[in-house]
Structure formats: C-alpha cells, structure tokens
N, C-alpha and C positions, 0 to 999 in steps of 0.2 A: 630710627625707631618710629618717627612720626609717619614715614612712608609705609612701613609695615602695618602700623595700627590702622591707617586709612584703608589699606588693602583688606585687612581683616574685617573692618566695618562694612566695606563694600560687599565682601563675600557673604557676610551675615545677612545683609539686606537682600541679596540675590537668592539665598538658601530658601527652599520651600518651607513655609510655615505649616505646622501641624494643624489640620482642620479639627478644631475641638468639637464641632457639632458631629462630625462623622465618628470621631473617637468615642464620644459618649454613646452614640447609637450602637457602635460595635460592642461596647461594654454591656449595653442592655441586651443585645442579641446573645452575648456570651452568658450573661447571668440567667436569662430566661431559658436559654437552650440547655444549660447544664442542670438547672434546678427543676424545670418543669417538663420540657420536651424529652430530654434524654432518659430520665427515670421512667416516664410513662412508656416510652418505646421499649425500654428494658423489661418492664412488666409484661408487655404484650409478647415479647420474644421469649421470655422465660416460661410463660404459660403455654405457648405453642411448642417451643423447642427447648426443654430443660437441659438437654445434653448437647445443644448446638445444632441438632437436626430436627426438623419438624416431625412431631410424633402425634399424628391425628388419632391413631387408635387409642393411645393413652388418654388423650384429651376427651374423646368420646366416652371411653369407659368411666372416666372420673365424673363427667357431667351426668352420666346415666345411673350413677350409684344412688342407693336409697338415701344415704346421708345428705347428698347434695340436692336431690329432688325434694326431700322434705324441708330442708333449710330454705331452698329457693321458693317453695310454695308458701311457707310461713312469711318469708320476706315480702313477697308480692301481696299476700293477704293483709299483712300489717300495714304496708305502705298505702295500699288502695283504701282500706277501711278507715285508717286514721286521716287520710287526705280528705275523704268525704266528710268526716266530722269537722275537720279544720275549715273546709270550704263553707259549710253551713254556718259555723260560729263566726268565722272571719268576715263573711259577706254581711251577716246581720249586724255585726259591730261596725263595719264600714258604712252601712246605710245609716245607722244611728248617729254616727259622728259627722258624716259628710252631708246628709240630706235631711236631718231633723233639727229641731231647736232644743236639743238636749242641753241642759245647763252643766257648768263645770266640766266642759269637754277636755280641757288641758289635763286636769287631774285624772280624769277617767282614762284618757289615752295613755298617760304615763303608767298607770296601774295595769292597763291591759298589755302594754308592751314589756313591762318589767320581767314577767316569766320567761320571755324569749332571751333576755340578757343573762338570766341565771343559768349556770351550767346544768345540763340535763341530769347529770348524776346527783346534783343537789336537789333538783326537783323530784327525782325518783325517791331519794332518801326522805325528803320532807313528806311526801304522800304516804310512804310506808309508816312513818311516825304518826301521821294523822289518823290512820286507820288501825293503829296498834292499841292494846289495852293501856289505859292511863292517859290517853289523848283527850283534848277538850271535847271532841265529838263523842268519844266513848263515855266520858263522865256525864255528858248531857243526856245521852240515851239511858244511862243507868238511873239518873235522877227522875226521868220521865217514866221509868219502868218499862222501857222498850228493849227488845232483844238486841244483842250486839254479837259480833263474831266471837266464836269460841277461842280460848287461849291457844296460840300457835296457828290459828287459821288466818291467812292473809289473802284477801280477794284479789289483790293486785298481782299476785304470783300466778298469772294466767295469761292466755292469749288476749282475752277480753280486756284485762287490766292494762296490758301493753298498748293496745289500740286506743283505749280511752285516754290514757295519759299522753300518748303521742299526739292524739287529735287535739287536745286542749293546749298542749305545749306549743304546737306549731300554728295554731290559729292566728297569732299576730302576723305571720308571714302573708297569709291571705288578706288580712285586714289592710296591710300596708299597700299592696298592689291594687286592691279593689277601691280603697279610699282615693288613691290617685286617679283611677278611672272614673269614679263617680263625680269627682270635682270638674270633669270635662263634660258632664251631662248638660245639654242645652235646656234652659228653662222654657224656651219657646215651644218645643215639642210637647212638653208636659202641660203647659198652659192651654195649648190648642186641644189636647186630649180632654183636659178638664172642661173646656168650653163646649166640647161635643158630648159631654155627659158621661165620660168614662169613669168608672169607679177606681178607688185606690188600688184594688187588687189587679184590675185590668191594666192600669198604668204601670204597675210593678212588673207584670209578666210580659207586657208587649212593648214597653219602652225602656224602663230602667235596666232590667236584667239583660235584654239583648244588647244594649249599648255597652254594658259593663262586661260582656262575655269574654273579650280578649284579656281583660284584667283578671277576671275570675280564673281563667285557665292558666294564666301566667302565675298566679298565686298557687294554683293547684300543682303546677310543675315544681315550684320551689318547695312546697310542702312534701311532695312525693319524694324528692331527693333527700330532704332533711329527715324524713321518717325512715327511708331505707338505709340511710347511713348514720343514724343516731345510735352511737354505741352506749352512751350512759344509761338510757332507759332500757334498751334491749338487754344489756348485760345485767343490770341490777334487778330486773324483773324476770327476764327470760331464762337466765342460767339457773336460779333456784327453782323456777317452775318447770324446768326441762322442756322449754320451748325453743328449739334450735333455730337460729337464723344464720344467714351467710356471714354477717358481721361477727357474731359470737363464735361461729365455726372458725373463722380466721384467728380470733383471739385465743381460743382453746387449743387449736393446733400448734400455734407458735409457743404458747406457754407450756404445753405438754411435751413437745418434741424439740423445739428450738429452731435454729436456722435450717436444719435438715428438712423442715416442712415447707420451706419457701417455694419450691416448685408447685406444690399443691395449693398453697395459699395464694400464689400468683393467679391460679385459675379461679379461685373463689373471688379474689379482688376484681379480676377482670369481668367476672359474671355480675358482680355488684355494679361495676361501671356500665356494663351493657344494659342492665335493668334500669338504672337511673337515666341514662341517655335516651333509651327507648321511651320512658315515661315522659321526659321533657319533649321529645319529638312529637309524641301523640298529643300532648297538651297543646303544643304550638299549632298543630294541624287542626285540632278541634276549635281552637280559639280564633283561627284565621280563615275559617271556611266562608264567612260572609263579610262583606265590606261594611264596617260600621263607623267609618270616618264622618266627622261633622265639619262642615265648612265654617270658617270664621272663628272668632273668639267667643265661645259660648258664655252665656250669663248663668251663673250658678243658681240652681233651684233648690229651695229648702221647703220641707213639708212640716207643718205645725202638728205637734202631737195632740193638741187639743185637750179634751177633758182627761184623756188617758196619760197625760204627761207625767203626773206624779207616780202613777203605777208603773210606767215604763222605766222611769228613773230609779224607782225602788228595785225593780227586777235587775236593772243594769248594775247597781251597786251591790245588790245581794250576790250576783254572780262574782263580782270582785272579791267579796268576803269569803265565798266558798272556795274559789280557785286560787286565791292568793293568801289571804289572811289565815285561813284554816291550816293549810300545810306549813306555812312559815311559823305560825304560833306553835304547832306541834313540834317542829324542828327545834325551836328555841327551848321548849319545855324539856325535850330530851337532852339538850345540851346543858341545861341547868340542873339535871338530876344525875345521880351517880349510877343508875342502872336503867337499861332499856325497859320501857313499859311502865315505869313508876309514875305515880301521880305527883304533881308539883305541890308540895306542902313545905312548911317551915322546916320540918324534920328532914326532908329530902333535898332541899335547896342547897346547891353548891356551885361554886365557880371553879372547881378543880379542873373541869374539862377545858375551859377557856385558858386557864393557867398552863395546863399541859400542852394545849395547841400552840400557845405563844412561846412558852419557855421550857416546858418539861420534856418534850420529845424532840431531840435534835433532828430526827429524820423529817418531821413535819416542817420544822424551821428551815432546814436545808432545801426541802422541796419548794417552799414558798420563795426563798431567795433565788433559787435556780430559775423558777418560773418568772420572777420579777426581772432578773437579768436578761433572760432570753427574750421576754416580751418587749422590754425597753429597747434592746438592740434590734429586734425585728421591726419595731415601729419606726426607729430612726432610719434604718436602711431603706425600708419600703417607702417612707415619706420622701426621701431624696429621689429614689427611683421613680415614684409616681409623678413627682414634679417634672422630671425630664420626659418621661413617657407621655404624660398628658400634653406637654408642648408638641411632641412629634404627632400625637394623635389629633390634636386640634389644628395645627398649621402645616404639618409635613406628612400628610396621611398617605404614604406610599403602601404598596402591597406588603413590603417587609414589616412596616409598622403595624399594619392591620393584622398580620400574622402573629406578631408579638402580643397584641391585645387579645386575639382569640386564644392563644396558648395560656395566657394568664386567666382568662375567663373560664376556660375548660378545666384548669386545675382547681379553681375555686368551686366550680359547679359539682365536680366529682366528690363523693364522700371522703372525709379525711382519712378513713382507714385505707382507702386506695392509695392516697398520697404516701401514707406511712409504709405500706408494703413496697411501693415503688422506690422510696428512699432507701429502704433496707437492701433491696436488690442492687441498686445502683452504687451504693456506698459501702457495700459489704467488703469488697476487695480493696486493697490499698490503692490510693490514688497514684496515677502515673507520675513519674519523675520524682515526686517527693516521697513516695513509698510509705504513705501514712493512711491508715484506715480510720474513717470517721465513725464506724460502727461501735456502739457502746460509749460514745462520748456525747457531750451536749451539742456538739457542732452538727451532728446529723439531725437533731431536733430543730436547730436553727435553720438548716437548709430546707427542711420540710415546712417550717413556718413561712419562710420567705417565698416558697413556691405556692403555698396554699392561700396566703392572705394578701397577695399583691393586688388582686382585683378589688378587695374590700377598701383599700385606701385610694385606689385609682379612680373609683366612681365619683366620690365627692370632689376629688381634685379636678376631674374633667368638668364637673359642674362649675367649679370656680373659674377655670380657663374659658368656659363658654361665655362668661360675663366680661372677659377682657377684650379690648379692642385691638385687632391685629396691627392697626396703624402704629401703635406704640412700639412694637417690635421692629416694624419697617423703618420708622423714623430713627431709632437707635442704630439700626444697621447702616442707614445712609450717612449717619454721623461718624461711622468708622468703628463702632463698638463691636467687639467680638461676641461670640455666642455666650461664653461663660460670663462675660461682663454684663450682657443684656439680661441674662437669667438672674444674676446676683442683684443688680441695681434696680431693675424694673419689674420683671415678671414674678420673681419669687416673693417679694413683699406683698404683691397684690393677690397672689394665689395662696399665700401662706395660711389664712384662716380656714379655707376649705381643706387644705392638706392636713392641717392640725386636727380638724374634725375627723378626717379619715384615720389619722394615727390614733386618736382616742378610740374609735371603733375597733381598730386592730388590737389595741391594748385590752379593751373589754373582752374581745373574743379570745385572744391568744392566752391571756393570763389564766383563764379557767378552762381552756379547752381540754378535751380528752380523746377525741376521735383521731387526731394526728399522732399524738405522742404516746398513746397507750402501748403501742408495739415497739416504740423506740427507747423507752425508759429502761434503766437498769437500777440495781441497788445503789449505785454511786451517782446516777444522773436522774434522780426522781424529780418529777414536776408535781405541782399541787393538784392538778385535775385528776389524774389517776389515783392520787393518794387517798381520796375519799372512798373510791371503790375498794382499794386494798384494805383500808381500815375497816370498812363494813364487812368485807369478806373474812377478815381476821377476828371478828366478834367485838370490835371496839365501836359499837354504834354510837355511844354517847360522845366519844371523842370525834368521830366522823361528823356528827351533828354540829359540834362546836366549830370545827373547821369550815363546815358549810355555812354557818351563820356569819363567820368572819369574811368569807368570800362574798356573801350577799352584801355586807357592809361596804366592801371595796367596790363592788359593782355600782351600788347607789352613789357612792362618792364620785366615781368616774363619770357617771351619767349626769350628776349635778355639775361637775366641772365642764363637761361638754355643753350643757345647757347654757352656761354663762357665755358661750361663744355665739349663741344663736343670732344675735343682732348683727354680726359681721359675716354671717353665712348665707348662701343661697337658700331660698325657702325649700324645705323638705330635705335638706342634707342630713339632718338627724332624724331617725325614724319616729321618735316620739313627739316631734314638733306637730302642732295642729295648724 
C-alpha cells in the first residue's frame, strides 16, 4: 500500500497544474464575448440580413422611409442642440469651481452633480410637476399677478422642452471632464499673459479655452451620446408631444408589435449606434486637431472674483435653486397631494401615495425588490470581474486584454437601448445544450446589465491598481504564491476601496436605470426604473411622484455612503469629489 501511495503522490506531482491565471482570463473572454461582443454582432447581422441573407434593398428602403428620416432628424437636432447647452453650462461651472475662489465648492459641486445621479424619467416627471398648475412656481406667479400657462398647456411637451431639459440634465458630464482639464492649466502661462497686460477676456479666449479644448470636446462627446440615448426624457416628453425620435420609435414598435418588430428595430438601434459613434469620432477629431500638451507638472492657477464674488455666488446658488430645488419641491408636493395639479394645503395633504408606493401596490414593491436584487447581483459580479480585468490591464496588457477592455468600453459608450435590443436578439432563442430561453425572465436583464456596466466599475478599479507597486506581485510570485493566492492576500485588499467605489457607482446607475431594461421587462419581471413611466402613462401621476421621491432618497443615501469612502480612494474616483 505504501508503495502504491508513493507512486500516486509522484504521479500527482508530475501531473500538469491548472494555470489559474490563464483560466481566469479565459473566463473573462467567455463572459465579455457572450454578453457584449456576440449580442452586438447579432444586432448588426439582423439589421443587414433578417432572413439570413443580406438584404440591402430592404435596408435602404427602411432607412429612406419618412418615419425613419423624421425620427433621425429629430434625434440629431435634439442631441446637437442639447449638447451645445450642456457645453456652455458645464464649461462655465467647471471654470467657476476649478479656477475661481468660489466659497462652499464641495456643497455646490454635490448639488450640481446630483441631477446627473437622479434617473432621467424622475427628472422629467419633476419638471412636469414644476410647470403644472398648483406648483410653487405657479402659485408664486398667481400671487404676483403674473400670467401662467393655461390648464392643460405644458410647454415641456415640445422639441424645445426636450432640448432644454436634456441640456441642463447632461451639463454635469461636461463639467466633470472640463474641470479635470482645467486643473492641469499652468499658472505660468496665465501670469505671463497678465504681466503683458492681457485682459481677463483675452486670457480666457487665448489661453484657458484653447488648453481646455480636448476636455471640452470629450465632455461634448459624452453629452451627445447621453442625449441621443436618453429614453426617460425623450419618452416622457416626446411621446405626448408627438416628437418622434429613434429611441421612442424602437420603444413604440416593440410595444405595439412585439418580437415581430425586431428586424426593423435592429435597424433603428444600429442607426442610433452609428449616430453616437460618429458624434464621438467627430468630437475626438475636433478636440485633437492641435497639440495642447504642457510639459512638467503645472501649478494650478486661480482667479479671484473680486468685488463681484457675492454676485457670482448668488447667481450660482440661484441656479441650483431653479434647477434642483424647484422641480424636486414640485415633485414632493405632487406626491403629498391626492390629485395631480392640486395646491398643497392642510386639506389636500396626504401620505397615501407614499403608503401605496411602499405597501399598497404589490407591483411597485415587486419592481423595487427585483431591481434591488438584480443591481446587487450585478455589482457583486462586476466588482469581481473588474478586479481581475484591472490586474490584466495593468500588468499583463496583451492584445487580447486590450480587446476585452475595448469591448467593455464600447458596450458602455453605446446607448442602453442598443444593448437592450441586442440582448433581445441574442437571447430570444433557447440557449444551446440547456435549451432554455432567457427572454421574458430577469436573467436577460442581468445579462444586459453585466454587459453595459462593466466599464463603469472597471475605471475606478484601474485607478486603484495604478497606485499599486508591481513589485508586490513579483515578490509574491518569487515566493511561490499562485495567481489566486496573490490576488486574495495582497492585491485585492489594496484595490478593494477603489473597486467598492465602482460598485457603488454601478449600484447608483443600475438601480434606477431605464434605457437598458425598458425593452426587456415584462409584467412578471418589472424593474423600478420603467415603473415610473408606466405609472405616469397610466394616469397615476401622484403615485409616480411618490416613487420618484423614494428613488431620490435612495440615490442620496448611496452617494453619502460612497462619500464616506473618499479618504481611502484615489482623488477624483467619485465624480462629486472636489
């Protein structure tokens, strides 16, 4: 027996060990390939060849139809116009925070970023309530004897309303990128210009803005994509106003016809993807036409507001009151009254809508817990994936690894509606071998979440790995520690805070999202994001407002939780950090 056991031990030692590093990389390739690459390829193929054979005539006929041309024109006009508004507002805000001596910057930045964290459908609902009869603004106008909109008249139900709301909602995207660019502005250049007698306006247009141009166009690209793919605002304002866009066309086609409309909606989704990618490419080209790199570590320059400081601060906080407090207060008033458009008085005050949102409507409660479960599972899976992928991107940057990174970034850059259509097409048929279809289940929503939000948790995790010393991994390797042992004992504890911040961002985004899941939900698999749109469409505006208020409370709590981690995170990991 002892001889046999020795032979078995010798054979075990000679047997090839499983390379855990290659195994994990293979699993990452399988995950990203199945959830990101394959669905997008299926989307392209279905748009071009719905019957398995390329049909260019059908594709040309569909793209040249009046419906598609009008929707495409509206999509481009809305995206470009709202991007221009966002660039102006976001650049002004970035200059105010990065280059001026504005007081209470942390609080102002938090308030400016908050609308970006609020779901767009809640933002649209809040502004609809703010301009409705019985709102605080309507009562103020009535008190002052000023004219207000007639009953039933809603100015936001228009192309102009969509553009203005998208422009203000997406302005924080430009602010984040431009603020990062302005922080690298060298004080030496500005001081030299001031010594030469240059005025403030000349310094702004000849030094500050040219050096910040790449950041401005990068923010414009993000805003263009966000505006073109924003379902919540386009649906809640555009559908009642009969302003068709490509994204509402996809929604209405699938709602009216069902899966039979998938070949056409694949074309619409592909057209949305082409428009957004073209906008990003144009922005990158315009932003990189001239070399604006600065040698060395620049010293930050700040401009004193001087005598106008109080006036500028007053305007800045007045803007916050108008764009944040006004719609949110109107949303809260609607949630606290029994009917839409009622003024808040003791006679009309009620908590029934909040009671119904929390306990009275099983569909709302089921939607919340479905979203909570899916979001938690998404955050956990993506955090683990991001930790391993960040390791490969930081210290094993092969062509395969770069391809995985590009695939995750592409899926995140494309509008969520494109990911939703691609997931429907890919998972509509039963899966091979197991013969199970994910269509109509929560698992197809989970698959779309995993594909869409990987890049969101990967970015802060990469920032965390950038601060780690590769020698730690090399020393553990020389001591004989395997890949999983090194990750568990050394690298994961050090990178965990950054990965946790990324998971909080995923949680914030996925819990209230609507772009990805609106096409994938069913009566049995409802999520909380589309529920607000469905409640508003069904005439339950007060209940929808109550659900929206609860979602805002959850967002603020999650942002506060993430803020508690700031001391252990790389600077700038959280977007509202100053």
